[in-house]
N, C-alpha and C positions, 0 to 999 in steps of 0.2 A: 583487618579493621575496615580496608578501603571500599569492599563491595557493599557491606551494610551500609556505611556511612552514605555512599553513593545512591543507593535505592531509597533509603530513608530521606535523605536531603532532597532529590530530584522530586520524591513523592509530596512531601510537606510543602515544598516551596509551589510547586504547580496547584496543591489543592488550596493553599492559602490566598494565591493571587487569582485564581480563576473567578471568585465572585467579584474582586476589584476589577477585573476586566469585564465582566458581565455589565457590573454597576456604571462603569465609565461611559462603555460604547451604548448602553441605553440611554443615558443621559443626554449624550449628544445626538441621540437617533441615528448612530451608524450600525444598521442593522441590514440582515440577509432578508429581503422581503419576499413572500411567497410569488410563484408568477406560475405560468402554463407549464415549464419546464421542470419545476421544482416540486418536489413532494410535501414539504412541510407546510403546514397552515398559519404558521405565527411566526411574525417577525423576529428574528432571533440574532444574537451577537454572533459575528463569524471570525473572529480574531483569537479564539482560544490558542492558537499556536504561539502567542506572544509568551503566555504563562508556561507553555511547555518549554520554550526555547529556554527561558530565564531559568526554570527548574534544571533543565539537563546543564548548563552552564555552570551554575552556583555548585551542582552536584561534582561536576569535574574538577572546579577551583577547589573544593574543600577535599576532594578523596584523591586526588594525583598529586605528586611533587610537581615543583614549577618546571624540573628538568624535563618530566616527562610530557609535560603540557606542551614544551616547545618542541618537542619532536613529532607533536602533532598540529603543529601551528599551521601547515597547509590545509588539514582536514577542518579544522576548527574555522580558519579563515574562510573557507569555500563553504562551508554549513552557513557561516554567518551570512556571506551574500546570497544562498539561497533563502535565508530567512528574510531578508530586506526585500528580495524578489518577491516573496510571498505577502509580506505587507503591502508593498507598491500594489500587488496585482489585487489584492482583497479590497483595499480604499479606492482603486480605479482602476478597472479590467485593462490589461495590457494586450497587444497583440501577440499573437503565438509566437512570430518570428523574434520579437522582443524578447521574450523570454527564454526562447531557445538559445540566443547569443548569451546571455549570463549564464545559463545551465551549461552550456559547453564550456565557457570560460572555468567555470567552478569545476567542472570535471578535469579541464585541463591542469588546474593547482593541483588538484590530488594525485593525478596520473603521472603528468612529467616531472612536478617539483618532490610530489609526495612520495613517488615512486611505488604507487599503490596499482597494481596492473594483474592481470589475467595473463598467466604466460603459456598455458596449453589447457588441455582439457582431460589431463589425468590418463593419457592413452586413448580416451572415447574417439571413435572414428580415425583412429591412428594418429591423433593429433597430441604429442607430449609437449611440443613448443612452438608458437608461432614465430615465423619470420620477423625479421627486424621491423619495427615501427608498426608492425600489425597488433602487437599483443597492446600496444598504447591505444590505437585506434578503436579495436575492437572494445577495451575496457571503457574508455569514453562514451562509446554508442550505447554500451552495456547501462552505465550510469544515469544517462540522460533520458533513455527510453523507459527504464525502471522508475526513476525520480515522476515522470509523467504517468506511469501506469498505477503508480500508488495513488496519485492525485486523483485519478479516475474512479477507483473504488469507494472515494468517501463520497457516498451517496445518500445514506441513511444512518441513523442514530447508531452509533457505538461499532460501526463494521471496521473502518479504517484504524481506530484505536486498538480495538481488539486484534486486528491481523498484527499490527505494528508490535502489541504486547507477545504475540505468540512469536514472532520472527526474532524480536530483541532477546528473549529469555532463551530461545536455543542458540543463538548466536553467542550470548553470555557465558551460558555453559559449556559449549565447545571451546570458547577462548580460555575458558578456567581451565578446563582439562588439558590444553596445551601450554599451559603455564604462562600465557600472554595475558598478563592482569591488567595493562592500559585498556586492550581490545574489550576485555571483560567488563570493566569499568564504563567503558562507553555505551556498550550493548544495556548495561544494568541501569546506568542513569537514564536511558532510554524508557525501560520498562517502568522504572518508579515514576516517571512524569506521565507516561501514557495512563498508569493507575489513577493518578490524581485526576487527570482529564476525564477519565471514563466515569467517573463519580457525577460529572456535570453533564456529561453527552450522552448517557444511556437513556433509553426512550422514557419518557417525553424530555426531550433534550432542551437543557437550558444554555448551551452554547455550542458553537461549532469550531473545528479547528481550523477551517478556512484553508486556502492555499498555503497560508503561513505555516501551519503545522503540516499539512500533508505532504508538502513538498520537501520540508524538512525531513520527515520519517522516511520519505521514499530514498532522497539522498543519503542519508547518513547510514540506513539499514542497508542499501545496496552496496557503499564503500565497506562497512563491515562484513557483506557477504563475500566481496570480492577480497578481503585479507581471509576470509575462512576458507576460501578455495586454494590460497597460497600458504597456507600454515601446516607446517607439520603435525598432524594429530596423532596420537597412539593408534596404531593399527588396529587395535582391538575395540576402537571407538568408533570410526568413521572410515568406511573403505568406500565409500560413494559420495564423493563431495560434489561432484557436478550434479548428480541426481537428487542429492540432498538439498543443493541450492534451488533447483528447479522447483522441487516441493515447497520451500519455504514461500517462494513468490507464486504458487500454482495460481492463486484466484488472481492477482494483479494481471499476470502474463494473460491467462484465459480468456478475462472479460475484456483486457484491451483489443486482443486479436478477434476476440468474437464481435465486438462493437464496430470495430472496422471494417470488417468483412461485409456486416450488415448494411454499413453506410455505402460502401462501395457498391454491391448489389442493388440497393435501392436508389443509387443515383444521387447520393448526397456527399457532400465533402466529408472526407476521412476524420477530419478533426471538430465537425461539426456537433454540438450539443445536442441530446436526444435522452429518451427514457428506456432506451433497449438494454440497459446494463441488466446482470444477472440478479442483482439485487432487486431491480423493478420488474423483473418476471416472478421473483418469491411472492413481491407485494401484491401482484395482480392475480396471483393464484390465491391469495387469501391470508397469507401469514401477515403478521404485525412487524414492526422493524425489530423488535427482541426476538421474536421466532426466525426471521429471516437472517440476525447477524449470526446468533447462536448455530444456525444451521451452516453458513457458510465457513465460521471459525471453525466448527467441528469437523469439517470436510478438510480443511486445510491443515489442522492435527493429524487427522487419518494420514494424508499425503505424507506429512514428516514422519509419521510413526513407521508407515509401510516402507517409506526410503531407506529408513534407520534399521528397521527389523530384518528386512529382506535384501541387505546390502550383498548377501554373499551371491546372489542369483546375477549380479553384474549390473554397470550403471546402465548400459544400453535398454537390457529387458526392464529395468524399473522404470526408465523414462517412457518405453513405449507403453507398459501398462498404465503409468498414471495418465498419459495424454488419452490413449482409449477410453479409459473409465471417465476422463474428466469432460470429454467431447460427448461420450454417449449420454451421461447424465443430462448435460446442458441440453443436447437435442431432444431429450425426452420432456425435460421440462418447457421447451419451446412448443414443441407438439401438443402438450396438455393444455398450454396456453391459448395457442390458436383453436384447439376444439372447443375450449371454453369460450372465446371470443366469437366462433362461429355459432355457437348454441345461444349466445346472448342476443347476437344481431338476428337470428331468426324469433326469437321471442318478441321483438320490438318491431316486426312487420306490421305495419298497418291493417287492420282487420279487412277494410275494403279492398285491399290489393289481393287478399287471400281469396275473399269473395267472386273478385274478377276473375281470377285464375279458375275458380271453381267453374263459373259458368262458362268459359271459354272451351274449357273440357268437355262440357254436356254438348 
């Protein structure tokens, strides 16, 4: 009864609160306004994450016994901190270093006090167990990086929510398979809230999740992924937990590394905002928001299916194939965009310049 109650509650509460959030923030004119860096053309409320968080919290309160909730107090407390950080950042932008301090503290609560940590790589690269303290430090690093990476993919209508839905649904299934119903309930609560949000965030979007939603999604899904890595799953189900975890977050990981490298090579600060994300590339190539979102989500699902379906070939081979495939497809898309941009520039060369060149050659 717990799982159906969790998904139904989070979905209905989020769905019910979303119009209220939209109306309130429109009435006080607190909107995300278009500018040269953003791709939306209409001022839109950007704190949809408030309804998402309340929906998830209500689901957990109803679906889990108090004793189970108490066991997850550090995760819930840390997620609440991330939520408040997101609200503060959406209301008035914070400096990156200030956000980082809160994110590190939230990760500390989960890792050191909640005892959620990656102890090794399941034998991958010969690493079964990390040395003392390395497991905690590495886990905190992963949580903070993936929280911000997930935030970066929230650039077009429906994308971040759809990716969150895919990841949460898979992690909920994996936890259920392992008999870990608390973890399954957490994941399913995320799925339900995401569904309620997507009904208002699909193109043309009526509301954005903002940092309030994207950082909460990134944080809680990464923590659930860490729990997935350290969970004894029936051998017939998942043989490649590390590769599967990479497949789950393939899009945020690739997109983050890609834009950081582009910024470094072009002489820009690694954390400076731009329109070079992979979803921007698809839009520039002529796809609309829905087509771009469906393309990227489909690829994410394909990576997960590959990691699970071909787990018998070994984690290293799975990760290598996924990496080469993703980088190759990304490079082909970039090349196609560069050719299109070059052709467009050639078409807008003023006629007098062409004539001048012609006379010179004669």
